[in-house]
C-alpha positions in Angstrom: 4.1 20.3 -14.5 3.4 19.9 -10.8 5.3 21.3 -7.8 6.2 18.3 -5.7 7.9 17.8 -2.4 9.1 14.3 -1.3 9.4 13.8 2.4 11.7 10.8 2.8 11.8 9.2 6.2 15.1 7.5 5.8 18.4 9.3 5.5 18.7 7.8 2.0 16.4 7.4 -1.0 15.2 4.0 -2.3 13.3 2.4 0.5 13.4 -1.3 -0.1 15.7 -0.8 -3.0 19.2 -0.9 -1.4 22.4 -1.8 -3.2 25.7 -2.0 -1.3 27.0 -2.8 -3.9 24.9 -6.0 -4.5 21.2 -5.9 -3.8 20.2 -6.1 -0.1 16.6 -5.5 -1.0 14.7 -6.1 -4.3 16.8 -7.7 -7.0 14.7 -8.9 -9.9 12.1 -8.1 -12.4 10.3 -10.4 -14.8 9.1 -10.6 -18.4 5.8 -8.9 -18.7 6.7 -6.2 -16.1 6.6 -3.5 -18.7 6.9 -0.5 -16.5 10.2 -1.6 -15.1 11.5 -2.4 -18.6 10.4 1.0 -19.8 12.2 2.7 -17.0 15.5 0.9 -17.7 15.2 1.9 -21.3 14.4 5.5 -20.4 17.4 5.9 -18.2 19.8 3.6 -20.0 20.1 1.2 -17.1 21.9 -2.0 -18.1 20.3 -5.3 -17.2 21.3 -8.9 -17.4 19.5 -12.3 -17.0 19.5 -14.1 -13.6 21.8 -17.1 -13.6 19.6 -20.2 -13.4 21.7 -22.9 -15.1 22.7 -25.9 -13.1 21.3 -28.1 -10.4 19.5 -27.0 -7.3 20.2 -28.2 -3.7 17.6 -29.4 -1.2 18.6 -29.1 2.5 16.4 -31.6 4.3 16.6 -32.9 7.9 18.0 -36.2 6.6 20.8 -34.4 4.7 21.5 -32.4 1.6 20.3 -33.6 -1.7 21.2 -32.5 -5.2 18.2 -31.9 -7.5 18.8 -32.3 -11.2 17.9 -29.1 -13.0 16.7 -26.0 -11.2 13.0 -25.9 -10.2 13.6 -23.1 -7.8 14.5 -20.2 -10.1 12.7 -19.0 -13.2 13.9 -16.6 -15.9 14.3 -13.1 -14.4 16.2 -9.9 -15.0 18.7 -8.1 -12.8 20.2 -4.6 -12.8 23.9 -4.4 -13.6 24.4 -1.6 -11.1 21.9 -2.8 -8.6 18.1 -2.2 -8.2 18.8 1.1 -6.5 20.0 2.5 -9.8 16.3 2.9 -10.6 15.6 5.3 -7.8 19.0 7.0 -8.2 18.0 7.7 -11.8 14.6 9.0 -10.9 16.0 11.3 -8.2 18.7 12.7 -10.5 16.0 14.0 -12.8 14.0 15.9 -10.1 14.6 19.6 -9.5 17.1 20.3 -6.7 15.4 20.4 -3.3 12.5 18.2 -4.3 13.5 15.3 -2.1 14.0 16.0 1.6 15.6 13.1 3.5 15.4 12.4 7.2 11.8 13.8 7.3 9.5 11.2 8.7 5.9 12.5 8.8 4.3 12.4 12.2 0.9 13.8 11.5 -1.6 14.5 8.7 -4.6 16.6 9.8 -8.1 16.5 8.5 -7.4 19.5 6.3 -4.3 17.6 4.9 -1.8 19.6 6.8 1.4 17.6 7.0 3.9 17.7 9.8 7.3 16.4 10.4 9.5 17.1 13.4 11.2 19.8 11.4 8.4 21.5 9.5 4.9 21.6 8.1 3.2 21.7 4.7 -0.2 22.5 3.4 -0.4 20.7 0.0 -3.4 20.2 -2.3 -2.6 16.4 -2.5 -0.9 14.0 -0.2 0.6 10.7 -1.5 1.3 8.0 1.2 4.1 5.9 -0.4 5.0 3.9 2.7 3.3 0.5 3.4 -0.2 1.0 4.7 0.5 -0.8 8.0 3.6 1.5 8.6 1.5 4.6 7.9 -1.3 3.7 10.3 1.2 2.8 13.1 3.7 5.7 12.7 1.5 8.7 11.6 -1.4 10.4 13.3 -3.8 10.2 10.4 -6.9 12.2 9.8 -9.8 11.2 12.1 -12.2 11.4 9.1 -10.7 8.5 7.2 -13.1 5.6 6.8 -12.9 3.0 9.6 -12.6 0.1 7.1 -9.7 1.7 5.4 -7.8 1.9 8.7 -8.6 -1.6 9.5 -7.5 -3.0 6.1 -4.3 -0.9 6.2 -3.4 -2.3 9.6 -3.9 -5.9 8.4 -2.2 -5.6 5.0 1.2 -7.4 5.2 4.3 -5.4 4.4 6.2 -7.1 1.5 9.4 -8.5 3.0 8.7 -6.7 6.2 9.5 -9.8 8.4 12.5 -10.9 6.3 16.2 -11.0 6.7 18.3 -11.0 3.5 21.8 -12.4 3.7 24.4 -11.9 0.9 27.6 -14.0 0.9 30.3 -12.6 -1.4 33.1 -14.8 -2.9 36.1 -14.3 -5.2 34.4 -16.4 -7.9 31.2 -18.3 -8.5 32.8 -21.6 -7.8 29.5 -23.5 -7.5 28.9 -23.0 -11.2 32.1 -25.1 -11.9 30.4 -27.9 -10.0 27.3 -27.6 -12.2 25.2 -25.9 -9.5 22.8 -23.0 -10.0 23.5 -21.5 -6.6 19.9 -22.2 -5.7 18.6 -24.1 -2.7 15.6 -24.7 -0.5 16.1 -25.6 3.1 13.8 -27.0 5.8 16.6 -26.8 8.3 17.6 -23.2 8.2 18.5 -20.6 9.2 18.2 -19.6 5.5 15.1 -21.1 3.9 15.8 -20.3 0.3 19.0 -19.3 -1.6 19.8 -17.9 -5.1 22.8 -16.8 -7.2 23.3 -13.1 -6.7 26.4 -12.7 -8.8 26.8 -9.8 -11.1 27.2 -9.8 -14.9 29.5 -12.6 -16.0 29.7 -13.9 -12.4 31.5 -10.8 -11.0 31.1 -10.0 -8.2 30.3 -13.5 -7.1 27.6 -14.0 -4.5 24.8 -16.2 -3.1 22.0 -14.7 -1.2 19.4 -16.2 1.1 16.3 -15.3 3.0 15.7 -16.0 6.7 12.6 -15.4 8.7 12.9 -12.8 11.4 12.1 -15.0 14.3 15.4 -14.9 16.2 15.1 -12.4 19.2 18.8 -11.6 19.0 19.0 -11.5 15.2 20.7 -14.0 12.8 23.7 -15.9 14.0 26.5 -15.5 11.3 28.1 -18.8 12.5 24.9 -20.7 11.7 24.7 -19.1 8.3 28.3 -20.0 7.4 27.8 -23.5 8.5 24.6 -23.9 6.4 26.3 -22.5 3.3 29.2 -25.0 3.8 26.8 -27.8 4.3 24.9 -27.1 1.1 27.5 -25.8 -1.3 30.7 -27.2 0.1 33.4 -25.9 2.6 34.4 -23.0 0.3 31.0 -21.6 0.7 31.4 -21.4 4.5 34.2 -18.8 4.2 32.9 -15.9 2.1 35.0 -12.8 1.6 32.1 -10.8 3.1 28.8 -11.6 4.7 26.2 -8.9 4.6 23.0 -9.2 6.6 20.1 -6.8 6.0 17.4 -7.4 8.6 14.3 -5.7 7.1 12.3 -6.7 10.2 14.3 -4.2 12.2 13.8 -1.3 9.7 11.5 1.3 11.2 10.1 2.3 7.9 9.5 -1.2 6.6 8.2 -3.2 9.5 5.5 -1.7 11.7 6.6 -3.8 14.7 10.0 -2.2 14.6 8.8 1.1 15.9 5.2 0.6 17.2 5.2 -1.3 20.5 1.4 -1.6 20.4 1.4 -3.1 17.0 0.3 -6.8 17.1 0.8 -8.4 13.7 -2.0 -10.7 12.6 -1.6 -13.8 10.3 -0.5 -12.5 6.9 -3.4 -12.0 4.6 -1.9 -11.5 1.2 -5.4 -11.2 -0.3 -5.4 -7.6 1.0 -2.7 -6.6 -1.4 -4.3 -4.2 -3.9 -7.5 -4.0 -1.9 -10.3 -1.8 -3.3 -10.0 0.7 -0.5 -6.6 1.8 -1.8 -7.7 2.4 -5.3 -9.9 5.5 -4.7 -8.4 8.8 -3.2 -9.9 9.9 0.2 -10.8 13.2 1.7 -12.1 15.0 -1.4 -9.9 12.8 -3.7 -6.8 14.5 -2.2 -5.3 11.7 -0.1 -3.7 8.8 -2.1 -2.3 5.4 -1.0 0.6 4.5 -3.3 3.0 1.8 -2.0 3.6 -1.4 -3.8 1.2 -3.2 -1.4 -1.7 -1.2 -2.9 -1.2 -2.4 -6.4 -3.8 -4.9 -7.6 -1.6 -6.8 -10.1 2.1 -6.6 -9.1 1.9 -6.0 -5.3 5.3 -6.5 -3.6 7.3 -6.1 -6.8 9.0 -3.0 -8.2 6.4 -3.2 -10.9 3.7 -2.9 -8.3 5.2 0.4 -7.0 5.2 1.8 -10.5 1.7 0.5 -11.1 0.5 2.3 -7.9 2.3 5.4 -9.0 0.6 5.5 -12.3 -2.8 5.1 -10.7 -2.0 7.9 -8.3 -0.9 10.3 -11.0 -4.0 9.5 -13.1 -6.1 10.6 -10.0 -4.0 13.7 -9.3 -4.0 14.7 -13.0 -7.7 15.3 -12.7 -6.8 18.4 -10.7 -4.3 21.2 -11.5 -2.9 21.3 -8.0 0.4 20.6 -6.2 1.2 17.3 -4.4 3.2 16.2 -1.4 4.6 12.7 -1.3 6.3 11.0 1.6 8.1 7.7 1.7 10.1 5.4 3.9 
């Protein structure tokens, strides 16, 4: 019943949900995350359990060790068509013209006028759905916002903002035939943790890993292939395809990617879901609504939905239009 315009900074929808075709961003949801489950039911999105059977591998400085059982993974759920099927489904149910891509917001004035490089809007409500640290470093925000809100926003970590995700795709999940779960922890690197990312029934077959974005020239594919071979055997070192998604270089995910003056502090995850994000600002018309603002499921898809529910509860106290922008 509201008139809404979504200003999407990227040329695509989804943000940190990116499937190409396997998930290069968020991959899982867990039991108890009822909002995600309700959405999959609502849109008929097929899910399947994360593969966790088999032994894990530990990559130590003194060599690779096989760990009986799998203490790394827990029961989780995956999306048969990728996590981006959630945002694709949501967008498909919006009226035509609601979502405008390639529209990064550059300014929000004290009277909540919103500007991009291509246009301007004067909404009754503004919803900031980018991570708080990205918002305060890329947007000229109203001068009248509380000082403590700006300070907390600048220090709130961006979930996966300094992370590189690597997906190695194979013709079959051969590690399962060796009794391995496809899970590993490494103190050697460059990947520090790995998991099975294969699709339903093991197809397509894949292992993914996380690396910290500390390399000035990015991740070396040769090092990644050598590590996979060291842990899972020679066959793992020659994937059909190796996809590297460096979220630390994404302008709308990592503040440091676009703001030269941004100096990240030590991550303080206690700031997730901070009290300053829970109440609207500027006459209850400016709302903070990224997953980092959720008190209970910050960083998860569930957290984004939790924040959205809170935002809509606040907006529903007024019969006015809203403008949301995302990254």
